[in-house]
N, C-alpha and C positions, 0 to 999 in steps of 0.2 A: 503494501500500500503506498510507503513511505517513496519508493522509486516513482511511483503515478503523480510524485506533486513536482518534481524536476522538470524544469521548462526542454531541458535536452533529451528526457528520456520518455521512452513509451513501452509500457508492457505489454506484451505483444500474446504471453501465456503464463500459466501457473500450473503446477504438475504436483500431483499428492507424493509422487516417490518417483524410483529411478528409471523405471521403466517406462511411464508415462510422459518422462524430460525427453527419453530417448523415441517414444512415438512422438512426440507434437513439435521437436524441433526441427525435421526437414520438412514440416508441413509448413512452418512458420517463419521458417528462415533468418530466428533471432541472430543479431551481432553480437551478443553476449548472453551467456546462461548464468544464472548464480544459482550454484549447485550446493546444497548439503549434503555433508559426506553420511551422517546418520539417517536413514530413511527405510521405511518397510518394503519387504522386496529387494529389489537390486539398489545397494546402496550408491553413494554419489561417486564413488572412486571409479566404481567399474560403469557407473552411467555414462563421467566423464570421458574413459577409453572407448565406448560407444558411440559416443558425439563425435569423435575425431575422422572416423569413417562416416558417419551416415549423415553428419552432419557439419564438415569440416570447414565452414567458414564462420561458424557459431564460437566464440570464445569463450572458455570455459572461468570464471571467476568462483572458488572455493569457497565459501563461507561455512565456518565450522568454530564448535567449541571446543573440540579435540586440537588443541595449539601446542602440537610439540613436533619436534624434527622428524620422526619416522612419518606421522600422517604428512605431514607438507612435505616430503621428498616421494610419498605416495601419490599426490596429488600430481605433483610436477610429471612423474612418470607417466602418468594416465593421461598429460598432456594439459594442464592445468595452467593458463598462462600468470593465473595469481590467486594470493590466495589471502585471506582475509579472517583474523580469529574472531570471534563472535563479540568478543572483550573491547576490541578496536576502538567500535562507535562509528557511527553510522557517514561522517564524512569522510573516511579510510575507506567504508566500501563503498562511498560513492566516487571519490578520488582512483579506486583500484578499477572499477566499471569505466570510467572514462579513459586512462588509461588501456584496457584492452581493446577499447574499441579503436584508439589512435594505432593501437600494435597487433591489430588482429594481420593475423596472416605472417606473423613474425614469431623466434622460437618464444618458448615461453618463459616466463621472469618477468612482465611488467611490472608487478606488485607483489613483493610479498610480504605484508604488513602485518 
């Protein structure tokens, strides 16, 4: 809901789990997917990896409470361009999303906040 308040952002979809995100992204063509790690069914790491094949134009920004080196590395290895810990605050997330858009198509590492 917060993202929809930004004048330079448009929310084009919302998924209840990783499988739904993987199904929606190829149809909706989002520039950025904000992905949680812990979700029912397919987790965010697996969904991020699947999106690399099914929706390669979509940059993935992982937003997670699990802010540890191992989880960050799993997200990076799956193809996420950014990782934001949920404790970081909304401005950090907004910045990561904007950086992901600017760096779409480039190597992972736009923002590891």
